[in-house]
C-alpha positions as CSV (number, residue, x, y, z in Angstrom):
1,M,-46.2,-11.5,76.4
2,K,-47.7,-8.1,75.7
3,K,-44.1,-6.6,75.9
4,N,-42.8,-9.2,73.3
5,F,-45.7,-8.4,70.9
6,F,-45.1,-4.7,71.2
7,I,-41.4,-5.1,70.5
8,G,-42.2,-7.3,67.4
9,F,-44.6,-4.6,66.2
10,I,-42.0,-1.9,66.5
11,I,-39.5,-4.0,64.6
12,L,-42.0,-4.4,61.7
13,L,-42.4,-0.6,61.6
14,L,-38.7,0.1,61.6
15,C,-37.9,-2.4,58.8
16,G,-40.6,-0.7,56.6
17,C,-43.0,-3.7,56.8
18,S,-46.7,-3.5,57.4
19,L,-49.1,-6.0,59.1
20,E,-51.8,-5.1,56.6
21,K,-49.7,-5.0,53.4
22,Q,-47.8,-8.3,53.0
23,Y,-46.9,-9.7,49.6
24,N,-49.7,-12.1,48.7
25,P,-48.5,-14.5,46.0
26,K,-51.9,-16.4,45.9
27,I,-53.7,-13.2,44.9
28,L,-51.3,-12.4,42.2
29,H,-51.4,-16.0,40.9
30,S,-55.2,-15.9,40.8
31,I,-55.1,-12.6,38.8
32,A,-52.5,-13.7,36.3
33,K,-54.0,-17.2,35.9
34,P,-57.6,-16.9,37.0
35,S,-59.4,-20.2,37.8
36,M,-62.6,-19.1,36.1
37,N,-60.9,-18.6,32.8
38,Q,-61.9,-21.5,30.6
39,S,-58.5,-21.8,29.0
40,V,-57.0,-22.3,32.5
41,I,-53.8,-20.6,31.3
42,R,-54.0,-16.8,31.1
43,T,-56.3,-13.9,30.6
44,P,-54.2,-10.8,30.6
45,E,-57.0,-8.6,29.3
46,W,-58.9,-9.0,32.6
47,Y,-56.4,-6.9,34.5
48,F,-54.2,-3.8,34.2
49,F,-52.2,-1.3,36.3
50,S,-52.6,2.4,36.9
51,N,-51.3,4.9,39.5
52,D,-49.5,2.2,41.5
53,K,-52.6,0.1,41.7
54,M,-53.6,-3.2,40.1
55,Y,-57.2,-3.5,38.7
56,A,-58.7,-6.9,37.9
57,Y,-61.9,-8.7,37.1
58,T,-61.5,-11.6,39.5
59,G,-63.1,-13.5,42.4
60,N,-64.8,-16.8,43.1
61,G,-68.1,-18.1,44.4
62,G,-70.2,-15.1,45.4
63,N,-67.4,-12.6,45.2
64,I,-66.9,-12.1,41.4
65,G,-66.4,-8.5,40.4
66,F,-64.0,-5.8,39.4
67,Y,-61.5,-4.9,42.2
68,S,-58.5,-2.7,42.9
69,F,-55.4,-4.0,44.7
70,D,-52.1,-2.7,45.8
71,L,-49.3,-3.9,43.6
72,D,-48.3,-6.6,46.1
73,G,-51.9,-8.1,46.0
74,S,-53.0,-6.6,49.3
75,N,-55.7,-4.1,50.1
76,R,-58.5,-5.5,47.9
77,K,-61.4,-3.1,47.3
78,L,-64.6,-3.9,45.3
79,I,-65.3,-1.3,42.5
80,V,-68.1,-3.1,40.6
81,D,-70.1,-6.1,41.8
82,D,-70.6,-8.9,39.2
83,R,-72.3,-11.5,41.3
84,A,-75.1,-13.5,39.7
85,S,-77.5,-11.8,42.1
86,V,-76.8,-8.4,40.6
87,Q,-79.6,-7.5,38.2
88,E,-77.7,-5.1,35.9
89,V,-74.5,-6.5,34.4
90,K,-72.0,-3.7,34.0
91,V,-68.6,-5.6,33.9
92,R,-68.5,-9.2,32.9
93,Y,-65.4,-10.9,31.4
94,P,-64.1,-7.6,30.2
95,Y,-61.4,-7.1,27.6
96,F,-59.5,-4.0,28.8
97,Y,-57.8,-2.0,26.1
98,L,-56.4,1.1,27.8
99,V,-56.6,3.4,30.8
100,K,-56.5,7.2,30.5
101,N,-57.4,9.9,33.1
102,D,-58.7,7.4,35.6
103,E,-61.0,5.7,33.1
104,A,-60.5,2.2,31.7
105,Y,-61.9,1.3,28.3
106,F,-63.1,-2.2,27.6
107,Y,-65.1,-4.5,25.4
108,M,-67.8,-6.6,26.9
109,G,-68.9,-9.6,24.9
110,Y,-71.9,-10.2,27.2
111,D,-73.8,-7.4,25.4
112,N,-71.4,-6.8,22.5
113,S,-70.6,-3.2,23.6
114,L,-67.7,-0.9,24.2
115,K,-67.6,0.6,27.7
116,K,-65.6,2.7,30.1
117,I,-65.4,2.6,33.8
118,N,-64.4,5.4,36.2
119,L,-61.8,3.9,38.5
120,N,-62.6,6.3,41.3
121,T,-66.4,6.0,41.3
122,G,-67.1,2.7,39.7
123,N,-69.5,4.3,37.2
124,V,-69.7,2.3,34.0
125,T,-70.7,4.1,30.7
126,T,-71.6,2.4,27.5
127,L,-69.9,4.1,24.6
128,V,-70.9,2.0,21.6
129,K,-73.7,-0.5,21.6
130,D,-74.1,-3.7,19.6
131,K,-70.8,-3.3,17.8
132,F,-67.4,-5.0,18.3
133,L,-64.5,-2.6,18.1
134,N,-60.8,-3.5,18.7
135,L,-58.9,-0.4,20.0
136,I,-55.3,0.1,19.0
137,P,-53.9,1.7,22.2
138,D,-50.7,3.4,21.0
139,T,-52.6,5.3,18.3
140,L,-54.3,7.5,21.0
141,E,-53.8,11.1,20.2
142,D,-55.9,14.2,21.1
143,G,-58.6,12.0,22.7
144,K,-59.1,9.9,19.6
145,V,-58.0,6.3,19.0
146,L,-57.9,4.0,16.0
147,V,-60.5,1.2,16.1
148,T,-61.1,-1.7,13.7
149,Y,-62.8,-5.0,13.2
150,T,-62.9,-7.7,10.5
151,N,-65.9,-9.5,9.1
152,N,-64.9,-12.7,7.4
153,Y,-68.4,-14.0,6.5
154,V,-68.3,-14.8,2.8
155,D,-71.2,-12.6,1.6
156,K,-70.4,-9.7,4.1
157,S,-66.6,-9.9,4.3
158,H,-64.9,-6.6,4.8
159,V,-62.5,-4.8,7.2
160,Y,-63.5,-1.6,9.0
161,F,-61.3,1.2,10.4
162,A,-62.4,4.4,12.1
163,F,-61.4,6.9,14.8
164,L,-63.2,6.9,18.1
165,N,-63.5,10.0,20.3
166,L,-63.2,8.5,23.8
167,Q,-65.2,11.2,25.5
168,T,-68.1,11.7,23.0
169,A,-68.0,8.1,21.6
170,E,-68.3,9.6,18.1
171,L,-66.9,7.5,15.2
172,T,-65.3,9.5,12.4
173,E,-63.3,8.8,9.3
174,E,-65.0,5.5,8.9
175,K,-63.5,3.3,6.1
176,K,-64.3,-0.2,4.7
177,F,-62.0,-2.3,2.7
178,N,-61.8,-5.7,1.0
179,Y,-61.2,-8.7,3.3
180,S,-57.7,-10.1,2.5
181,V,-55.4,-12.6,4.3
182,I,-52.2,-11.7,2.4
183,Q,-50.7,-9.7,5.2
184,P,-51.7,-7.4,8.1
185,Y,-53.4,-4.2,7.1
186,Y,-50.8,-1.4,7.3
187,F,-52.0,2.0,8.7
188,S,-49.9,5.0,7.8
189,K,-50.3,7.6,10.5
190,N,-48.7,10.3,8.3
191,D,-51.6,10.5,5.9
192,N,-54.3,8.3,7.5
193,N,-54.3,5.7,4.8
194,I,-54.6,1.9,4.9
195,F,-52.3,-0.1,2.7
196,Y,-52.9,-3.8,1.9
197,I,-52.6,-6.5,-0.7
198,D,-55.5,-8.4,-2.2
199,K,-55.8,-11.1,-4.9
200,A,-57.5,-9.7,-7.9
201,Q,-57.9,-12.7,-10.2
202,S,-56.5,-16.1,-11.0
203,I,-54.6,-16.8,-14.2
204,G,-54.8,-20.5,-14.7
205,P,-54.0,-23.0,-11.9
206,T,-50.6,-21.6,-10.8
207,K,-50.7,-17.8,-11.3
208,A,-52.7,-14.8,-10.1
209,I,-52.8,-11.0,-10.3
210,Y,-52.5,-9.2,-7.0
211,N,-53.3,-5.5,-6.3
212,I,-51.7,-3.2,-3.9
213,Y,-54.3,-0.8,-2.4
214,K,-54.0,2.6,-0.6
215,D,-57.5,2.7,0.9
216,N,-59.7,1.6,-2.0
217,E,-57.4,2.8,-4.7
218,V,-55.2,0.3,-6.6
219,I,-51.7,1.8,-6.8
220,Y,-49.8,-1.2,-8.1
221,S,-50.5,-4.6,-9.7
222,Y,-48.3,-7.6,-10.3
223,E,-48.4,-11.2,-11.4
224,A,-47.5,-13.9,-8.8
225,D,-46.5,-17.5,-9.2
226,L,-48.7,-19.4,-6.6
227,K,-46.3,-22.3,-6.4
228,D,-43.7,-20.0,-4.9
229,R,-46.1,-19.2,-2.1
230,N,-47.2,-22.6,-1.0
231,E,-44.9,-22.7,2.0
232,N,-45.9,-19.3,3.3
233,A,-48.9,-17.5,2.2
234,N,-47.8,-14.2,3.7
235,N,-44.6,-13.6,1.8
236,D,-45.8,-10.4,0.1
237,L,-45.9,-7.2,2.2
238,V,-46.6,-3.5,1.7
239,F,-45.7,-0.8,4.2
240,T,-44.5,2.9,4.3
241,Q,-41.4,4.4,5.8
242,D,-39.5,7.6,5.4
243,N,-42.0,9.0,2.9
244,Y,-41.8,6.0,0.6
245,I,-44.0,2.9,-0.1
246,F,-42.2,-0.4,0.0
247,V,-43.6,-3.6,-1.5
248,I,-42.0,-7.1,-1.0
249,I,-43.0,-9.5,-3.8
250,Y,-41.7,-12.9,-2.8
251,N,-38.0,-12.5,-3.6
252,K,-37.7,-8.8,-4.4
253,I,-38.4,-5.5,-2.8
254,L,-39.6,-2.3,-4.6
255,K,-39.4,1.3,-3.4
256,L,-42.3,3.3,-4.8
257,N,-42.8,7.1,-5.1
258,R,-45.4,8.1,-2.6
259,D,-47.1,10.6,-4.9
260,N,-47.3,8.8,-8.3
261,Y,-46.4,5.2,-7.2
262,S,-43.6,4.9,-9.8
263,I,-40.8,2.4,-9.0
264,L,-37.7,4.2,-7.8
265,E,-35.6,1.3,-6.9
266,E,-35.7,-2.5,-6.9
267,K,-33.6,-5.0,-4.9
268,D,-33.5,-8.8,-4.4
269,V,-34.4,-10.1,-1.0
270,E,-33.7,-13.7,-0.1
271,D,-35.2,-14.3,3.4
272,R,-38.8,-14.3,4.4
273,Y,-39.9,-11.5,6.8
274,Y,-43.2,-10.9,8.5
275,L,-44.7,-7.7,9.9
276,I,-45.1,-7.8,13.7
277,N,-48.7,-6.8,14.5
278,S,-49.5,-3.6,16.4
279,G,-52.0,-3.0,19.1
280,S,-54.4,-5.2,21.0
281,K,-54.3,-9.0,20.9
282,G,-56.9,-10.9,19.2
283,I,-60.1,-11.5,21.3
284,S,-61.5,-15.0,21.4
285,R,-65.2,-14.6,20.5
286,T,-68.2,-16.9,20.4
287,L,-68.6,-19.0,17.3
288,G,-71.1,-17.5,15.0
289,T,-70.1,-13.9,15.8
290,E,-69.4,-12.0,12.6
291,E,-67.0,-9.4,13.8
292,I,-63.5,-10.4,14.9
293,S,-60.1,-8.7,15.5
294,T,-58.1,-7.3,12.6
295,S,-54.5,-8.1,12.0
296,S,-53.0,-4.6,11.6
297,V,-49.7,-2.7,11.8
298,T,-49.6,1.0,12.9
299,L,-45.9,1.8,13.4
300,E,-44.6,4.4,10.9
301,S,-41.3,2.5,11.0
302,P,-42.5,-1.0,11.4
303,I,-40.5,-3.9,12.8
304,F,-40.3,-7.4,11.3
305,G,-39.7,-11.0,12.4
306,K,-37.6,-13.6,10.6
307,D,-37.8,-16.9,12.4
308,K,-37.9,-15.5,16.0
309,D,-35.4,-12.6,15.7
310,I,-36.5,-9.0,15.3
311,Y,-35.5,-6.6,12.5
312,K,-35.9,-3.0,11.4
313,F,-35.8,-1.9,7.8
314,N,-33.2,0.6,6.4
315,S,-35.0,2.6,3.7
316,V,-31.7,3.8,2.2
317,T,-29.9,0.5,1.8
318,M,-33.1,-1.4,1.5
319,N,-31.7,-4.0,4.0
320,F,-33.3,-5.6,7.0
321,E,-31.1,-5.1,10.1
322,K,-31.4,-7.3,13.2
323,I,-32.1,-5.4,16.4
324,I,-33.0,-8.1,18.8
325,D,-31.8,-11.7,19.2
326,N,-34.8,-13.7,20.4
327,D,-35.9,-17.3,21.0
328,V,-39.7,-17.0,21.0
329,Y,-42.2,-15.9,18.3
330,N,-43.1,-12.3,18.5
331,R,-46.9,-11.5,18.4
332,Y,-47.5,-7.8,19.1
333,V,-45.8,-4.5,19.4
334,Q,-46.8,-1.1,20.6
335,K,-44.8,2.2,20.7
336,Y,-44.7,4.6,23.6
337,E,-42.6,7.6,22.6
338,N,-39.0,6.3,22.3
339,H,-39.8,2.7,23.3
340,L,-41.2,-0.4,21.7
341,V,-42.9,-2.9,23.8
342,I,-42.9,-6.3,22.1
343,E,-45.1,-9.0,23.6
344,N,-45.9,-12.7,23.3
345,D,-47.6,-15.0,25.7
346,T,-44.9,-15.3,28.3
347,Q,-42.2,-12.7,27.4
348,I,-42.1,-8.9,27.1
349,I,-39.2,-7.1,25.4
350,I,-38.7,-3.3,25.9
351,Y,-36.6,-1.7,23.1
352,N,-35.2,1.8,23.3
353,V,-35.3,3.2,19.8
354,K,-32.7,5.9,20.5
355,T,-30.1,3.9,22.3
356,Q,-31.0,0.5,20.6
357,N,-30.7,-1.1,24.1
358,Y,-33.3,-3.7,25.0
359,K,-34.3,-5.8,28.0
360,K,-36.3,-9.0,28.2
361,Y,-38.7,-9.9,31.0
362,N,-40.4,-13.1,31.8
363,A,-43.8,-11.4,32.0
364,S,-47.4,-12.1,30.9
365,N,-48.9,-8.6,30.9
366,Y,-48.0,-4.9,31.1
367,T,-49.3,-1.4,31.2
368,V,-47.4,1.7,30.2
369,E,-48.3,4.9,32.1
370,D,-46.4,8.2,31.9
371,K,-42.7,7.2,31.9
372,Y,-43.1,3.9,33.6
373,I,-44.1,0.3,32.6
374,Y,-45.8,-2.1,35.0
375,L,-45.0,-5.7,34.4
376,M,-46.6,-8.9,35.7
377,T,-43.4,-10.9,36.0
378,Y,-43.0,-14.5,37.0
379,E,-40.4,-17.1,38.1
380,N,-40.4,-20.8,37.3
381,D,-42.6,-22.3,34.5
382,F,-45.5,-20.1,33.7
383,Y,-47.7,-23.0,32.6
384,T,-47.4,-24.9,35.8
385,S,-48.6,-24.3,39.4
386,D,-45.0,-23.5,40.3
387,A,-45.2,-20.1,38.7
388,Q,-44.6,-17.3,41.2
389,F,-45.8,-13.8,40.1
390,K,-44.6,-10.4,41.2
391,V,-45.5,-6.9,39.8
392,K,-42.5,-4.7,38.8
393,K,-42.6,-1.0,38.0
394,V,-39.7,0.0,35.7
395,L,-38.7,3.5,34.5
396,L,-38.5,3.2,30.7
397,D,-35.6,5.6,30.3
398,E,-33.4,3.3,32.3
399,I,-33.5,0.8,29.5
């Protein structure tokens, strides 16, 4: 009997297997679709990947906390305890934005604060107290990241943008703008300006004047027929590309000089396009909370949706060119050097800007680190108990 056990053990070693590191589908399922999530569907902001590890806020009963795992779900290690018996709450239902230099940055609604956690020591540091900030991960540069929030309370309504120093927690270049629901706010990285459209005044029951803003400066005004916009309130768009400002006004597109805002060219446009949002997903917050996520776009060459397909804009021909055939609605995009990662609830598309190749994954969450992307992939129907999860690590340049 002992001889047979020894032979079996040797076989496991020779085939590269391990008695301690076996693929654990139950653990991965509990992380991708946590039972303590009230929506009972998905909470991708509770977990992320870094340095060939998976980190998750998870557990049940008396074992709730922030843990690390191997990518196969094995080798669980407690980093921060969040049991009810713990007096100081450090990590509770976190919304993780990004991880950098072994530190993960997250918002915690429990005390309305922005925090970071050291993945090696478990130390948690509060960066900003009593303030909701939504971080836009792919704007991180030189240790600073773009942050924003929206207040849609009638008497206090405004939108806030600033840069956050991740090490000092200093907020700089703070700006406040009118609250508008015409389109996502467009951030131009080249000159650090925010472009947006806002209704200025009504002209009778069917017409209104709209203003195009660069920060708080009106750069263009136009009259709109409200009847044309009944089917889709977000037909009008403003964005920048290739050192021009472009404005779509229902059925025409204007190219504006970036210095004096004069019209350089005008062209008819028949189809309705929408800007695909950048950065972090919207955070579900408690009713009565004033500050919520901001719909914003940060790509200097933005991408667009029409129906469910994905387009880029040609600033020379002023045409929209399809780059991806798709069959689901596209919610968010982030750029990592030469790659766009386009995400919705149950699909992730990786698009190589240089080669124009792309690949689709049935996946519900991802983290980009260095030249790789980690994906929480699945088989079968995501929304049923038959979903089977597995973490994949993909070299971006292979796409």
